[in-house]
Legacy VTK file of the C-alpha trace (Angstrom):
# vtk DataFile Version 3.0
C-alpha trace
ASCII
DATASET POLYDATA
POINTS 257 float
13.415 23.612 11.124
11.454 24.127 7.900
8.128 23.434 8.306
7.679 22.366 4.813
3.773 21.365 4.995
3.658 20.170 8.600
3.130 22.171 11.333
4.274 19.684 14.074
7.781 17.411 14.173
8.454 16.061 16.984
12.405 13.954 17.251
12.431 12.252 20.310
11.068 14.559 21.880
10.905 13.792 26.457
10.622 15.149 29.200
11.494 14.440 33.191
10.353 15.851 36.478
12.950 15.349 38.730
12.692 11.323 38.931
9.535 11.609 36.800
9.592 10.557 33.337
6.603 12.198 32.292
6.930 11.921 28.347
9.218 9.445 26.286
10.871 9.956 23.210
7.740 11.314 21.093
7.925 10.964 17.235
4.788 12.952 15.374
4.550 14.650 12.593
0.886 17.315 11.530
0.027 18.141 8.291
-0.163 21.441 8.010
-4.049 22.701 7.731
-4.892 18.880 9.753
-6.851 18.393 12.642
-4.899 16.179 15.772
-5.503 14.244 18.009
-3.912 13.005 21.116
-5.911 11.090 24.156
-4.983 9.125 27.439
-5.443 8.729 30.797
-5.123 11.646 33.284
-1.280 11.156 34.026
0.003 10.316 30.458
1.393 13.262 29.643
-0.929 15.069 26.747
-0.802 18.579 28.480
2.770 18.305 28.996
3.322 17.685 25.361
0.655 20.773 24.681
3.264 23.071 27.194
6.369 21.870 25.394
5.035 22.505 21.794
3.179 25.750 22.706
6.649 27.399 24.517
5.307 27.299 28.194
7.743 24.476 28.668
11.402 23.385 27.845
11.556 19.663 27.182
14.412 17.326 28.674
15.595 15.979 25.366
14.769 15.820 21.435
13.536 18.307 19.271
10.596 19.917 17.687
9.406 22.540 15.331
6.331 24.313 15.555
5.415 26.537 12.384
9.496 25.773 11.436
10.187 27.685 15.223
12.010 25.667 17.712
10.778 24.702 20.092
13.983 25.360 22.244
15.152 28.503 21.187
12.023 30.434 19.325
9.307 30.079 21.901
8.000 33.843 21.510
7.511 33.324 17.987
6.258 30.671 18.676
3.457 31.771 20.737
2.919 34.703 18.437
1.378 32.119 16.249
-0.524 29.936 18.042
-3.421 29.843 20.584
-3.087 27.962 23.312
-6.451 26.818 25.486
-5.955 25.086 28.639
-7.854 22.314 30.814
-7.824 24.700 33.839
-7.660 28.104 32.259
-7.963 31.379 33.821
-10.572 34.551 33.349
-10.576 37.800 34.805
-14.435 37.478 36.216
-14.695 41.339 36.862
-14.627 41.629 33.302
-17.310 41.392 30.595
-17.165 39.475 27.948
-16.174 42.189 25.716
-13.279 43.501 27.582
-12.196 40.506 28.136
-11.981 39.716 24.317
-10.486 43.587 24.303
-7.925 42.263 25.691
-6.564 39.650 24.314
-6.308 41.719 21.358
-4.478 44.251 22.672
-2.072 41.552 23.717
-1.689 40.448 20.298
-1.787 44.082 18.552
-5.964 43.942 17.163
-7.516 46.884 17.768
-10.474 49.316 15.901
-12.753 48.256 14.000
-11.203 44.840 13.121
-10.995 43.486 16.554
-14.534 45.143 17.570
-16.153 42.686 14.240
-14.303 39.542 15.592
-15.934 40.088 18.839
-19.350 40.434 17.524
-18.911 38.506 15.313
-17.359 35.712 17.419
-19.795 36.006 20.389
-22.954 36.297 18.390
-21.909 32.788 16.729
-21.325 31.519 19.902
-24.845 32.185 21.432
-23.339 35.209 24.020
-24.525 38.491 22.408
-27.360 39.116 25.346
-24.650 38.781 27.943
-21.592 40.008 25.889
-21.867 43.124 27.974
-22.476 41.361 31.951
-19.467 40.592 34.463
-17.728 36.783 33.216
-18.630 36.102 37.148
-22.161 35.527 36.072
-21.826 33.108 33.606
-22.235 29.675 33.577
-18.691 27.162 33.340
-20.445 26.357 29.529
-19.924 30.701 29.202
-16.875 30.813 30.252
-15.861 27.611 28.235
-17.406 29.798 25.285
-15.440 32.985 25.993
-12.169 31.135 26.058
-12.838 29.576 23.047
-12.822 32.452 20.810
-10.372 34.436 23.054
-7.996 31.410 21.537
-9.208 32.154 17.776
-10.048 35.483 18.361
-5.906 36.884 16.549
-6.491 34.056 14.137
-4.009 32.376 15.238
-1.803 29.449 12.523
-2.064 26.445 14.742
-3.970 25.955 17.733
-4.246 24.061 20.709
-6.736 23.190 22.977
-6.815 21.013 26.038
-9.906 19.024 26.381
-12.381 21.774 25.171
-15.575 21.040 25.248
-14.803 19.556 28.884
-17.914 21.955 30.340
-19.365 22.333 27.607
-23.275 20.962 26.947
-24.240 18.670 23.570
-25.460 21.780 21.607
-22.292 23.805 22.213
-20.063 20.823 22.048
-21.122 20.346 18.380
-20.413 24.491 17.666
-17.106 23.725 18.830
-16.940 20.908 16.559
-18.246 22.915 13.243
-16.090 25.838 14.033
-13.024 24.022 14.440
-13.705 21.417 10.729
-14.613 25.308 9.084
-11.327 26.608 10.410
-9.300 23.849 9.152
-10.983 23.403 5.869
-11.326 26.980 4.776
-8.266 28.913 6.520
-5.927 26.109 6.741
-5.615 26.619 10.402
-4.062 23.160 12.623
-5.772 22.120 15.583
-3.983 20.264 18.279
-6.733 18.891 20.532
-6.351 16.979 23.810
-9.184 14.811 24.741
-10.777 12.476 26.487
-13.992 12.596 24.285
-13.722 9.922 22.068
-16.183 10.428 20.063
-15.280 13.856 19.515
-12.068 12.771 18.603
-13.876 10.518 16.017
-15.491 13.202 14.086
-12.954 15.795 14.497
-9.831 14.253 14.059
-7.920 12.872 10.912
-5.252 11.609 12.795
-4.993 10.354 16.406
-2.314 9.133 18.683
-2.430 7.376 21.906
-0.380 7.910 24.619
-0.026 6.041 27.874
2.767 6.232 30.614
4.833 8.960 28.715
4.728 7.301 25.576
3.092 7.334 22.210
1.941 3.490 21.410
-0.794 4.162 18.547
-0.835 6.532 15.900
-3.388 5.988 12.798
-6.532 7.553 11.147
-9.746 6.641 13.686
-11.113 3.828 11.495
-6.874 2.319 10.755
-6.849 2.399 15.008
-10.644 0.945 15.550
-9.975 -1.798 12.416
-6.822 -3.142 13.913
-7.714 -3.637 17.378
-11.518 -5.833 15.682
-13.279 -2.320 18.093
-16.943 -0.849 16.971
-16.092 2.830 17.462
-12.859 4.644 18.855
-14.502 4.186 22.628
-13.695 0.730 22.939
-10.282 0.697 20.875
-9.026 2.979 22.663
-10.266 0.873 26.656
-8.824 -2.013 24.486
-4.833 -0.219 23.994
-4.582 1.443 27.320
-6.808 -1.165 29.472
-10.283 -0.612 31.560
-12.892 -2.456 30.002
-14.886 -2.837 32.124
-15.704 -5.722 33.915
-19.808 -5.124 34.183
-20.325 -8.002 37.228
-18.008 -6.919 39.524
-19.414 -3.580 39.520
-22.063 -3.586 42.434
-19.845 -6.783 44.298
-19.486 -4.174 46.729
-23.356 -5.314 47.805
-22.270 -8.275 49.315
LINES 1 258
257 0 1 2 3 4 5 6 7 8 9 10 11 12 13 14 15 16 17 18 19 20 21 22 23 24 25 26 27 28 29 30 31 32 33 34 35 36 37 38 39 40 41 42 43 44 45 46 47 48 49 50 51 52 53 54 55 56 57 58 59 60 61 62 63 64 65 66 67 68 69 70 71 72 73 74 75 76 77 78 79 80 81 82 83 84 85 86 87 88 89 90 91 92 93 94 95 96 97 98 99 100 101 102 103 104 105 106 107 108 109 110 111 112 113 114 115 116 117 118 119 120 121 122 123 124 125 126 127 128 129 130 131 132 133 134 135 136 137 138 139 140 141 142 143 144 145 146 147 148 149 150 151 152 153 154 155 156 157 158 159 160 161 162 163 164 165 166 167 168 169 170 171 172 173 174 175 176 177 178 179 180 181 182 183 184 185 186 187 188 189 190 191 192 193 194 195 196 197 198 199 200 201 202 203 204 205 206 207 208 209 210 211 212 213 214 215 216 217 218 219 220 221 222 223 224 225 226 227 228 229 230 231 232 233 234 235 236 237 238 239 240 241 242 243 244 245 246 247 248 249 250 251 252 253 254 255 256
């Protein structure tokens, strides 16, 4: 499949696990250099989608291309040109931040001054330059997440998959990651596919948003259009109207009766 300015294209993409339909007939297009947000409740199929598109999982049916490569036949090629930050990533806790990033660089055939400069720059931007030689086991969860963000973009991938990238970050660090995403999309035409529960983050960062519920894409559009179409005041309210879950405040304390 040719990419023709589209970095992700899915046609009838589906995945079943036994009798469970995790993803049903997904049809989306994500343009090169754009930021696409994927919202949905736990178990909606977001992570399954990311695992398929990043080459970690084979679909049960349908087709998809990532940067022009077929997810059924060219998974190694996809892995080489994309970056992935999973929701629950692993870290080598007995390595320092620099050692861990040097290891990631080696896996992606980056070495020498190029790698050193990228590591120094990223750790500086993320505010970790004073702790770069400390073991990762001594890092807070937010600091570890910063290192993982750095490891995901270290090799300058064409497309980056982020699964809950700000879940462990404080507001200042979340704002920093948001600005990095926007800058990379604009300046380097890096494409971002972002799964998140943070509707305010998605509203600020994502040009197009898809809402997935029980494996089915129920909504697709710009944040403004989605908010307007359901007559909501912001994306959080729109999301709750679409997937359900609006809070009945009067019932919250009924347990005290």
